[in-house]
C-alpha positions in Angstrom: -107.0 190.9 -26.5 -107.2 194.4 -25.5 -111.0 194.6 -25.5 -111.3 191.4 -23.5 -109.1 192.8 -21.0 -111.4 196.0 -20.8 -114.3 193.8 -20.6 -112.9 191.8 -17.8 -112.4 195.0 -15.7 -116.1 195.6 -16.1 -116.9 191.9 -15.1 -114.7 192.0 -12.0 -115.8 195.2 -10.7 -119.7 194.0 -11.3 -119.0 190.9 -9.5 -117.4 192.4 -6.5 -120.2 195.0 -6.1 -122.7 192.2 -6.2 -121.1 190.3 -3.7 -120.2 193.1 -1.3 -123.6 194.7 -1.5 -125.2 192.4 1.3 -121.8 192.3 3.3 -121.3 196.3 3.5 -125.0 197.4 3.6 -125.1 197.3 7.4 -121.8 198.9 8.1 -122.7 201.7 5.4 -125.8 202.3 7.4 -124.2 202.5 10.5 -121.7 205.0 9.2 -124.5 207.2 7.6 -126.4 207.4 11.0 -123.1 208.4 12.9 -122.5 211.4 10.2 -126.1 212.5 10.4 -126.1 212.5 14.2 -122.7 214.5 13.8 -124.1 216.9 11.2 -127.5 217.5 12.9 -125.7 218.3 16.2 -123.5 221.1 14.6 -120.6 218.9 14.0 -118.5 218.4 10.7 -116.8 215.6 9.0 -113.0 215.7 8.4 -112.1 213.4 5.5 -108.5 212.2 4.7 -107.4 209.4 2.3 -104.1 207.6 1.8 -102.6 208.5 -1.7 -105.2 208.4 -4.5 -107.9 207.8 -1.8 -107.6 211.3 -0.9 -109.2 212.4 -4.2 -112.2 210.4 -3.0 -112.0 212.1 0.4 -112.1 215.6 -1.5 -115.0 214.1 -3.8 -117.3 213.4 -0.8 -116.4 216.8 1.0 -117.5 218.7 -2.3 -120.8 216.7 -2.3 -121.5 217.0 1.3 -120.8 220.8 1.2 -122.4 221.4 -2.2 -124.9 218.7 -3.3 -125.1 215.3 -4.2 -128.2 214.9 -6.3 -130.7 217.2 -4.6 -130.4 220.8 -3.7 -130.2 221.0 0.2 -128.7 223.4 2.7 -124.9 223.1 3.2 -123.4 220.3 5.4 -119.9 220.7 7.0 -117.1 218.4 5.5 -113.4 219.4 5.0 -111.3 217.2 3.2 -107.6 217.2 4.8 -104.9 217.9 2.2 -102.5 215.0 1.6 -100.2 213.9 -1.0 -102.2 211.9 -3.7 -99.0 211.3 -5.7 -97.1 209.5 -3.0 -96.7 205.8 -3.8 -96.0 205.0 -0.1 -98.8 206.9 1.1 -101.1 203.9 1.8 -98.4 201.8 3.5 -97.0 201.6 6.9 -93.9 203.4 5.7 -95.8 206.7 4.7 -93.1 209.7 4.5 -95.0 212.1 6.7 -96.9 210.1 9.3 -98.3 213.0 11.1 -99.7 214.7 7.9 -103.4 214.2 8.8 -103.1 213.9 12.6 -101.9 217.6 12.9 -105.0 218.7 10.8 -107.2 216.6 13.0 -105.9 218.0 16.3 -106.1 221.6 14.7 -109.6 221.3 13.4 -111.3 218.5 15.2 -113.7 218.7 17.9 -115.6 216.2 20.3 -118.7 215.3 18.2 -117.1 215.6 14.8 -116.6 212.4 12.5 -113.2 211.5 10.8 -113.8 209.9 7.6 -110.7 208.0 6.7 -109.7 206.1 3.8 -107.2 203.4 3.0 -107.3 200.8 0.4 -104.7 198.7 2.2 -106.0 199.3 5.9 -102.2 199.8 6.7 -101.6 203.5 5.9 -99.5 205.0 8.8 -100.7 208.6 8.1 -104.6 207.5 8.2 -103.6 205.3 11.4 -102.1 208.5 13.2 -105.3 210.5 12.2 -107.3 207.9 13.7 -105.5 208.1 17.1 -105.6 211.9 17.0 -109.5 211.7 16.5 -109.8 209.3 19.3 -107.7 211.9 21.5 -110.5 214.5 20.3 -113.3 212.3 21.3 -114.3 211.9 17.5 -116.1 209.0 16.0 -114.4 207.3 13.1 -115.7 206.1 10.0 -113.0 204.0 8.3 -113.3 202.8 4.4 -110.6 200.0 4.3 -109.4 197.2 2.3 -108.3 193.8 3.1 -105.3 193.1 1.0 -104.8 189.4 1.7 -105.6 186.1 -0.1 -108.9 184.3 0.7 -110.9 187.0 -0.2 -113.9 185.1 -1.5 -113.9 182.8 1.7 -114.3 186.1 3.8 -117.2 187.1 1.6 -118.8 183.7 2.0 -118.4 183.9 5.7 -120.1 187.2 5.8 -117.0 189.2 7.0 -116.2 192.7 5.9 -112.5 192.0 6.2 -110.0 192.8 9.1 -108.9 196.3 7.6 -105.4 195.9 8.6 -103.6 198.1 11.2 -106.3 200.7 11.0 -109.1 198.2 11.5 -107.7 196.9 14.7 -107.1 200.4 16.0 -110.9 201.2 15.9 -113.2 201.4 18.8 -116.5 199.9 19.3 -118.1 203.2 18.6 -116.4 203.6 15.2 -117.7 202.0 12.0 -115.5 200.1 9.8 -116.3 199.5 6.1 -114.0 197.1 5.0 -113.6 195.6 1.3 -112.3 192.2 1.4 -110.4 192.2 -1.7 -106.7 192.3 -2.9 -106.7 195.1 -5.6 -106.5 198.5 -4.8 -108.4 199.6 -7.9 -111.4 197.4 -7.0 -111.4 198.5 -3.4 -111.5 202.2 -4.5 -114.5 201.4 -6.7 -116.4 200.0 -3.8 -115.3 202.9 -1.5 -116.8 205.4 -4.2 -120.1 203.7 -4.2 -120.0 203.7 -0.2 -119.6 207.3 -0.3 -122.2 208.1 -2.8 -124.4 205.9 -0.3 -123.5 208.0 2.6 -124.3 211.2 0.7 -127.6 209.6 -0.4 -128.7 208.3 2.9 -128.1 211.7 4.6 -129.8 213.5 2.1 -132.9 210.9 2.4 -133.1 211.4 6.0 -132.8 215.1 5.7 -135.0 215.6 2.9 -137.2 212.6 2.6 -137.3 209.4 0.4 -137.1 209.9 -3.4 -137.0 207.3 -6.0 -133.4 206.9 -7.4 -133.4 208.1 -11.3 -132.3 205.6 -13.6 
């Protein structure tokens, strides 16, 4: 039974990746173009994530400043510190609502990009960060989830999901990458692939195409 449960995780993850690839490829491409325009103009990416999504934000910043798969000059990215162990961080009742907003107001400048991650789409601290980014005339790239029932029909309709309160707060100039699924673990897996795509896409634009290694 345990082995079957493990195998089911792999099956469910693979199925969701297969279904969301066509749905999310366009917004991921738009996000990549926004980030590329930012860093090539001397701007930087401020990345934040609600709860465990903060670990993905930190991974993105490390690969952006350092390297993804190819050597290149450093690119500007900062992971905003948060509490990855707070069980309420990815909810509307986050303990420290202004945790990320204060950092955005202190560090963000016009032309920068806020990369915001919330699997639920409801994190009060991430929502406040989005509002602060808008005050600073920053573009927001939001990786969100759609924790509601009926995800298969959303996929069938070609929707990328509502993205909750954060999705509704975005402007037309922002980019939403929303995974229409009800499980945070699956959403995090898609977010990680999306972040890898962003790093790879920026590298491809800066350094030229390179065949993906198997």
